[in-house]
C-alpha positions as CSV (number, residue, x, y, z in Angstrom):
1,M,0.0,0.0,0.0
2,R,1.4,3.4,-1.0
3,K,2.1,6.0,1.7
4,K,0.0,9.1,2.3
5,I,2.4,12.1,2.8
6,I,2.0,15.7,3.8
7,A,5.2,17.7,3.3
8,G,5.6,21.3,4.3
9,N,8.1,23.3,2.2
10,W,9.0,26.4,4.0
11,K,11.2,27.8,1.2
12,M,13.3,30.8,2.2
13,N,11.0,31.9,5.0
14,T,11.6,32.4,8.8
15,I,14.7,33.1,10.7
16,V,15.9,30.4,13.0
17,E,14.1,31.6,16.1
18,D,10.8,31.9,14.3
19,G,11.3,28.5,12.5
20,V,12.0,26.8,15.8
21,T,8.8,28.3,17.2
22,L,6.8,27.1,14.2
23,A,8.3,23.6,14.3
24,S,7.7,23.4,18.0
25,S,4.0,24.3,17.5
26,I,3.6,21.8,14.8
27,N,5.3,19.2,16.9
28,T,3.0,19.9,19.9
29,E,-0.2,20.1,17.9
30,I,0.4,16.9,15.8
31,K,0.4,14.9,19.0
32,N,-3.4,15.4,19.0
33,V,-3.8,14.1,15.5
34,T,-4.5,10.5,14.9
35,L,-2.3,9.5,12.0
36,R,-2.9,6.2,10.1
37,D,0.1,3.9,9.9
38,D,0.5,4.7,6.2
39,T,0.7,8.4,6.8
40,F,3.9,10.5,7.1
41,V,4.3,14.2,7.8
42,I,7.4,16.0,6.7
43,I,8.7,19.5,7.2
44,A,11.4,21.1,5.1
45,P,12.8,24.2,6.8
46,P,15.8,26.3,5.5
47,F,19.3,24.7,5.9
48,T,20.1,27.1,8.8
49,H,17.3,25.6,10.9
50,L,17.9,21.9,10.5
51,T,20.1,21.1,13.5
52,F,17.8,23.0,15.9
53,I,14.6,21.6,14.6
54,N,15.9,18.0,14.5
55,Q,16.6,18.3,18.2
56,L,13.1,19.2,19.2
57,I,10.7,17.2,16.9
58,D,9.3,13.8,17.7
59,S,10.7,11.6,14.9
60,D,7.8,9.2,15.3
61,K,5.4,12.0,14.2
62,L,7.5,14.3,12.0
63,L,10.2,13.6,9.4
64,L,12.8,16.3,8.5
65,A,13.6,17.2,4.9
66,A,16.0,19.6,3.2
67,Q,14.9,21.7,0.2
68,N,17.9,21.0,-2.0
69,C,21.4,19.4,-2.0
70,S,24.6,19.5,-4.0
71,T,25.4,17.3,-7.0
72,E,28.8,16.6,-5.4
73,T,29.9,14.5,-2.4
74,K,32.5,16.9,-1.1
75,G,35.2,19.3,-2.3
76,A,35.9,22.9,-3.4
77,Y,32.2,23.9,-4.0
78,T,31.8,27.1,-2.1
79,G,28.3,27.5,-0.8
80,E,27.1,24.0,-1.5
81,V,25.6,21.5,1.0
82,S,26.2,17.8,0.4
83,A,23.6,15.1,0.9
84,E,25.9,13.4,3.5
85,M,25.9,16.7,5.5
86,L,22.1,16.7,5.5
87,K,21.9,13.0,6.5
88,I,24.2,13.7,9.5
89,L,22.0,16.6,10.5
90,G,19.0,14.2,10.7
91,C,17.3,14.7,7.4
92,D,15.1,11.9,6.2
93,A,14.3,13.4,2.8
94,V,15.4,16.0,0.2
95,I,13.2,18.0,-2.2
96,L,14.6,17.8,-5.7
97,G,13.7,19.6,-8.9
98,H,11.3,22.1,-7.5
99,S,10.0,24.5,-10.2
100,E,11.7,27.4,-8.5
101,R,15.1,25.6,-8.6
102,R,14.5,24.8,-12.3
103,A,13.4,28.4,-13.2
104,Y,15.7,30.5,-11.1
105,Y,18.8,28.3,-10.8
106,H,18.5,26.6,-14.2
107,E,18.5,23.1,-12.8
108,T,18.5,20.6,-15.7
109,S,17.7,16.9,-15.8
110,D,21.4,16.2,-15.9
111,I,21.9,18.2,-12.7
112,L,18.9,16.4,-11.0
113,I,20.2,13.0,-11.9
114,K,23.4,13.8,-10.0
115,K,21.5,15.1,-7.0
116,L,19.1,12.1,-7.0
117,D,22.1,9.8,-6.9
118,Q,23.5,11.7,-3.9
119,V,20.2,11.5,-2.0
120,L,19.8,7.7,-2.7
121,K,23.4,7.0,-1.8
122,N,22.8,8.6,1.6
123,H,19.6,6.7,2.2
124,M,17.2,9.6,2.2
125,I,13.8,9.9,0.4
126,P,13.9,11.9,-2.8
127,I,10.8,14.1,-3.3
128,F,11.0,14.6,-7.0
129,C,9.0,17.6,-8.4
130,C,7.6,17.9,-11.8
131,G,5.1,20.2,-13.5
132,E,4.2,22.5,-16.4
133,M,4.1,26.2,-16.8
134,L,0.9,27.9,-17.8
135,E,1.8,28.5,-21.4
136,Q,2.7,24.8,-21.7
137,R,-0.7,23.8,-20.4
138,E,-2.5,26.2,-22.7
139,K,-0.6,24.7,-25.7
140,G,-1.7,21.2,-24.6
141,E,1.9,20.3,-23.9
142,H,1.5,19.6,-20.1
143,F,1.5,15.8,-20.4
144,K,4.6,15.7,-22.5
145,V,6.4,18.2,-20.3
146,V,5.7,16.1,-17.2
147,E,6.6,12.8,-18.9
148,N,9.9,14.2,-20.1
149,Q,10.8,15.6,-16.6
150,I,10.1,12.2,-15.0
151,S,11.6,9.9,-17.7
152,E,14.8,11.9,-18.1
153,V,15.7,11.8,-14.4
154,L,13.9,8.8,-12.9
155,F,13.6,6.1,-15.6
156,D,17.2,5.0,-15.6
157,L,16.9,4.0,-11.9
158,S,16.6,0.3,-10.9
159,E,13.2,-0.8,-9.7
160,E,14.6,-0.9,-6.2
161,D,15.8,2.7,-6.3
162,F,12.7,4.0,-8.0
163,S,10.5,2.5,-5.3
164,K,12.2,4.9,-2.8
165,V,11.1,8.0,-4.8
166,V,8.2,10.2,-4.0
167,V,6.8,12.2,-6.9
168,A,5.3,15.7,-6.4
169,Y,3.3,17.2,-9.2
170,E,3.3,20.9,-9.0
171,P,1.6,22.9,-11.8
172,V,3.8,26.0,-11.9
173,W,0.9,28.2,-12.6
174,A,-0.7,27.3,-9.3
175,I,2.3,27.8,-7.0
176,G,1.9,30.7,-4.7
177,T,-0.8,32.2,-6.9
178,G,-3.8,31.2,-4.9
179,V,-5.0,29.4,-8.0
180,T,-5.3,25.6,-7.5
181,A,-5.7,23.0,-10.2
182,S,-9.2,21.7,-10.2
183,N,-9.8,18.3,-8.6
184,E,-10.3,16.9,-12.1
185,Q,-7.1,18.4,-13.4
186,A,-5.1,17.2,-10.4
187,Q,-6.5,13.7,-10.7
188,E,-6.0,13.6,-14.4
189,M,-2.3,14.4,-14.2
190,H,-1.7,12.1,-11.2
191,A,-3.3,9.2,-13.1
192,F,-1.2,10.0,-16.1
193,I,2.0,10.0,-14.0
194,R,1.0,6.6,-12.5
195,K,0.3,5.3,-16.0
196,I,3.8,6.2,-17.3
197,I,5.4,4.7,-14.2
198,S,3.4,1.5,-14.8
199,E,4.5,1.4,-18.4
200,K,8.2,1.6,-17.3
201,F,8.3,-0.3,-14.0
202,G,5.0,-2.3,-13.9
203,N,1.7,-2.0,-12.1
204,N,3.0,-3.1,-8.6
205,I,5.6,-0.3,-8.4
206,A,3.2,2.3,-9.9
207,D,0.5,1.3,-7.5
208,N,2.9,1.8,-4.6
209,T,4.4,5.1,-5.7
210,S,3.2,8.1,-3.7
211,I,2.3,11.1,-5.9
212,L,1.7,14.4,-4.1
213,Y,0.0,17.5,-5.3
214,G,1.7,20.8,-4.9
215,G,0.1,24.0,-5.9
216,S,-1.6,26.4,-3.4
217,V,-2.8,23.5,-1.1
218,N,-4.7,25.0,1.9
219,P,-7.1,23.9,4.6
220,S,-10.2,24.7,2.4
221,N,-9.2,22.7,-0.6
222,A,-7.1,19.9,0.9
223,S,-9.8,17.4,1.7
224,E,-11.3,17.4,-1.8
225,L,-7.8,17.2,-3.4
226,F,-6.8,14.3,-1.2
227,S,-10.0,12.4,-1.9
228,Q,-9.0,12.0,-5.6
229,K,-8.0,8.4,-6.3
230,D,-4.4,9.1,-7.4
231,V,-3.6,12.0,-5.1
232,D,-1.6,10.7,-2.1
233,G,-1.1,13.9,-0.2
234,G,0.4,17.3,-0.7
235,L,3.6,19.3,-1.0
236,V,2.4,22.4,0.9
237,G,4.0,25.8,0.5
238,G,2.7,28.9,2.2
239,A,0.1,27.1,4.3
240,S,2.8,25.2,6.0
241,L,4.1,28.4,7.6
242,K,1.2,28.6,10.0
243,A,1.0,25.6,12.4
244,D,-2.9,25.6,12.6
245,N,-3.2,25.6,8.8
246,F,-0.7,22.9,8.4
247,I,-2.3,20.7,11.1
248,N,-5.7,21.2,9.3
249,I,-4.2,20.0,6.1
250,I,-2.7,17.0,7.8
251,E,-6.1,16.2,9.3
252,A,-7.6,16.3,5.8
253,I,-5.5,13.3,4.6
């Protein structure tokens, strides 16, 4: 049975003091939430917060993720943070290929292949993001764009390694805009993603791959989004920066 996952991506928000307060609130409030055995909650604060937050969260209730990692193991790469460093800090997962990384920092499939390898070698969960821009959807190219993003990076993995990957579909036009893909649009793309995974790796692996929706998920739309057959949770942005909102989204799963 595939896992249900709610992951909060804080992006470049909060200083350490505020981030610790937020994490502490989530850690306290989540103790009152009854989570099913197949449900996982992840928070991804900025790099600067990881050590402090790892020390205060209950790892039975909350997993810790980084928002990015280096393509390299170690060396003269000023400003980079390796996957091994993140693992040692207590990270369980790493977000890879977020649309903001692709757009602003020009991350290509070749770069993401290297990052994915680093995450897997350090025994963390890769949360691999994919999704189309508005003009690509308007041109009817959205399925091809998403298929290319997934196949170029993930389809050379072994079945064993692919089974460790979480996929997050994030329509770029719905990120931070307040616009959300309709339930039908989300389900349609998630079903398509599961279909191409099945064609490559077989039904069993496809059926057990968690596919998250990321695009202005909030307490008011989470329940309906998560009720879709192929939507296994959410990669939550702005709504994860308020403990009550994030808890409400967790409860919706």
